[in-house]
Every structure is written in C-alpha cells, then in structure tokens.
N, C-alpha and C positions, 0 to 999 in steps of 0.2 A: 320504346323511346320515352325519354323523360318529358313530363309536362314542363311548361315554362315556369310554373310555380315551384315544382320540385327542383328544377335546375337552379332557380334563384335561391331556394332554401339550402341546397347543397353548397352552393357558392358561398352563402353567408356562413354556413358552418365551417367551411374550409378556411374562409377569411378569418373567422374567430380563432380557429386552431392555430393559424399562422401567426396571428397577433399574439396569442398566448405563448407560442414558441419563441417569438421575437422578444417578448417581455422577459421570459425566463432567461434567454441568452444574454440579454442586457444585464439582468440582475445577477448573473453568474460572475460578472467581472467586479467582484467586491473584495477579494482577498489580496494579500501581499503578492507582488510580482504581476499584478493585474490579471490574475488567473482565477477560475472557479475554485471554490473550496471543496475538497473531496473528503469522503469518510471511508475508513476501512470497516467493513461490515462486521468484523470480529468484535468490534467495540460494543455492538448491540446484539450480540449473538443469541442471548436468551430470548429476546423479543422476536428476533428474526426466525428462530427455530419454531416459535409458536405461530407466527403470522408474518411471513416474509413480505407479501404484498402490502399489508398494512404498515409494516415497519418502514418499507421503502417510501410509502406516501408520507409518513411522519417525517422522515429524513428530508424529503423534498420540501415539505411545508416549512421546515426550519430555514431552508435556503441552500442546502447542499445541492450541487448539480452533478457531482461525480461520486461514484462509489468504487471501492476495490473489493473484489470478492475474495473470500477466504476458502479456497478449495471449491469443489463442485457442489452447489446447492441441490436439494432434492426437487429440482424443477427441470423439465426439458428446456434446452437452451432457447428454442424459439418462443416458448411461453414466458421465460424469464426476460428475454429481450423485449417482448411486448409490454410486460409490466413496467420495466425500466422506462421505455419510451412513453408510456401513458403517464408516468410520474414526472416526466421531464428530466430523467436521469440518463447518464451513460456510465458504462463500466470499462474504462480504458485499461484496467489491469486486473489480473487474477493471480492469487497465491496457490502454490502447491509445494509440499515439502519435497526434499530430495528423495526420500523413501517412496513417496507417491509417484514422483516423476520416473523413478526406476521401475516401478511396478506397472505403470500405465501411462506412458508418455503420450502416445498418440491420442488416447481418450481425452487427456487434458488439453492438448493442442487443439483438437477438434471442438471441444466445448468452448474454450476461450475465443476461438475464431468465430464460432456461431453467435456468441454473445456480443461480438463487436470489439473485443479487447485488442489492444495494441501490444500489450506486454504480458508475458507469462513469467512470474517472479517466483524464484525458489525461496521459500520462507524459512527453511531450517535445514542444516546440513545433515549428512549421514555418513556412513563408513562402508568401505568395500567388504570388510569382514562381518561376522555375525555377532560380535561380542556385546552389542547393545540390543540385539533382537530378542533375546530370551525374556526380557521384561520390557516390552515396548511401552507400557504405561509409565515406566520410570525413565524412559530414554532421554527425555528432555533434561532431567536432573543429572543423570549419570553421564550423559554425553558431554555436557558442559564442562565437567571436571576431568573427563577422561580422553577427550579428543586430542590427537597429537598433530604435529606438523605434517607428517606423511598423509594423515587423513585430510587435512586441508588441501594438500596438493591433489589428492584424488578428487575432491569436490570441485576444484578448479578445472580439472580435466573433464569431469562430467558436465560442468556448465558449458564448456566449449562444445562438447558433443551434442548436448541437448539444444544448444543455440543453433547449430547447423540444421537440425531437424525442424525446429520451430520456424526458422527463416524460410523454409519451403512453403509455409502457410502464411507468410507475411508477418510473423510475430517476432518481437524482440524479447530476448531472455534477460531477466534481471536477477539480482541477488539481494535479499533483505538480511541485514545483519541483526544480531543480538549483541550482548556485551562480550561474549566469549571470543568473538573474532579479534578482540583487542588484547588477548593474552600474548605474552612475549615468550618465545622459545629460544633461549640463548641469544636474545637480542633481535630475533626475527618475529615481527608482529604478524599474526595470521591474516589480518585484513590486508596488510601490505602485500602479502604473498598472493592473495586472491586477485588483487589489482594487477600484480606483475604477471601472473600466469594465465589470466583470462584474456581472450582476444577482444580488444577495444571495439572492433568492428561488429562484434556479435553479442557481447555481454556488457550490460550496463549495471549500475548499482542503484539500489533503492536504500538510501541512508536513513536509518531510524535514529533520529536525533537523540531521543531519550536513552536508548541503549548505549550510544557512544558516550554520553555524559555519565551514565551509570558505570561504565568501564574506567572512568577517569581520563578519557581522551577528550580532545578538543574538536568538535564538529566543524568549527569555523576554519581551523587549520586544514582539515581534509577538503572542505568545500572550496577553499582557495587553491590548494595544491593539486587537487584531482577533480576540478570542476568539469573537465571534459569526460569524466567517467561516471559522474553522478547525475542522473536525469530524473529520478523519482525520489520523493521524500515521505517519511512518516513524521508528521508534525505531532510529536508526542512530548508531553510535559513530565518532568520529575518533581517529586515533592521536595520541599525546602529542607527536609530532614533526611534526604536520600543518603544511603550508605554506598560507597564505592565498592564494586566487586567485579571480578571477571571469571570466577570459577563456578558460579551457579547462576541460573536464570531465575531471577526474583524481581518481578515488576514492582515499581515504586512510583506509580503514576498518579496524576491529578489532571484537572482541566487545564487546557492551554492558557497561559497567562497567569496562572495561579501558583506557579512553582518557582524554581530557581533559574530557569533558562532565560537568557536575554534574547528574546525573539527578534527584536528590532535589529540588534547587532548581527544575529544569525542570518536573517534574510538579506541584510545589506552585503553580506559576504558572498552572495550568490551572483554569478554573472547572468545578466538578463538573457533569456532565451535558452539557457542550459537546462533549467528545470522544466520538465514537460508537464508533470502532474505532482500534486502532493495531497496526502490523505491524513486527516486527523485520526488518531488512534488513542484509546485509553483502556487500561486493563484493571485498575482499582477504582472503586467508587464509594463515595459517601452520600450520593444522591442517586435517583433513578438514572440509568445510562442515557436515556433520551433527553433528560434535563441537562445532564453533563455535556453532551455533545452540542447542545444549544449554547451553553456558556462558552465553549471553545469556539464555536462558529461566530458568536457575537464579538469575541475578542479579536479574532482574525479579521473580521469585517472592519472593525474600528482601526486595527493596526494597518490595514491596507491603505487607509486614507492618510496615514502619517509617514509613509515611506517615500 
C-alpha cells in the first residue's frame, strides 16, 4: 500500500505530466489551419539513422508535434511508440513504397497500427511486371521515365486492394505523389486517373505540393477541385530557380517560405476540416537539416497567425 507521502508525490508527478501534456497540446495549435505542424522523418534521415530517439527529441524541442514515418524504423513498434509519447509526439501516418506493400503488406499494417498511425501511405508506385526490378537501385530514375498508363491503372487497382486490407485494422490508405504522376498520356494525366480509379471511401491522397509545382501543375487547382480526395499534405518548398520536369525525379527543395510557392494563397484554397494532417519535408540542404526544419517551422508558425 502506498504511503500518504508517496501517494501525494505520485499525484504531483502525474499532475505535472498532465500539465506538460496540456501545454504541449496548446502549443501544437500554431500552424496554418489551426493544426499542429508535422515533419516527415525522411527530412532528417541521416540524424535519425544515427540516433532516432535524440532526433525525435530535437524535433519536439523545435515545436513539431506530429511526425510521419518513412517505412519501418529499426525499432520495435512498442518501443518507438513510447519514445514518441515521451517526446510529446504522435505519428499519424507511415510511408511504404508499393514494392514494399506488395512484399509485406500485413507487416506494415501491423507496425503502423501498433505505432498509433491512422494512415498507411504508398510513397512510390511500382509495376506488375519485372522490368524495373533488375536494377532496383536505379528504379526511382528509370521508373519515372518508363512508367506507362497501364502501370498507373495497375497501381490504382493495388491501392484499392490494399485499402480493403488496411481498413480491417482501422487504417486509411493514402497515396503520395511525385512529379511523374502529372505526365500526360495522349491527354490523360496519370494523377487524374488515380483519382478516377481509386475508391474515395477507401483511398485518400497525400498531396506533395512541391512535386506538383515541379511538374508544372497547379496545386491550388487540385485542392479546390478535389478537396474531398486530399486529406494529407507534404508542405514542401521549391527553389526559386526550379526547373519544370515530369520525366525524372529530381528534388529542388529549400526551407518552407524561402522559395517560389505562395503558401498563404495555397492554404487559403483548402476547405477547413478537409486536411487532417500536414508534414514539412525537405530533400536538399544548404544548412544542417535540423536547422532547416526549424526555419520551416518558424515560417509556418508565423503564417498561421496571418491566415
């Protein structure tokens, strides 16, 4: 039986923890749309590979309250979930490529569910045949220029199938675009086909704003026309000297607010309540990644007070 002193001490610790949690929850409402600002862990991949717990603490210290995982980290799900909780973070979404989802779907569903994710997002397409499998290390480059409309239709079918399985565990399946989805095949845009062929009740879209702009498409147009299909975002910035391209995947990113995207206009195009989570992501750096993600966070925090 606990002594009165021990009981009071435990109560004090619990109250302090609750107060800290409440303070963090309040601090989370600082970004556009009145939502916590999230970070895609791929942005700080090198630091995370060396020290994932320390990197997550550093992210939380900046002010981020949500993270999106890039695949399965080398941590047991229960251990990673505890680390996230201790840092005041949640992971509402996890990425996995279509190739990985084909190879080990249930493993990824189970891991995402155990972490506390709501979304399992396909991060990159694949093909039914083996023409890109002989050189998997070059698949990202060769697939972007070689994928055809039938391949996109196959990916849509797979997303529907995967979504049915994921729904059994309470997960929603999403699809994350690059620039190649905006290639036109005799007037048919691949991204439009994905929207047409995937089941709206099962498959949502995570729109990567930078890749849409890189393709020469207008993210605001899609956010207005397909607001009911887009519930996740990658808030990613492109450099002012960005080159438009659709046939190769070549990142041209910088800190949010430092490039050519009009973020105030972009966020105003979104219907309140449609976007459930958004995550900062950056792939090119002129400063240490953790410094870069602080620049992006500070910009979004300031932007959130002006919308």
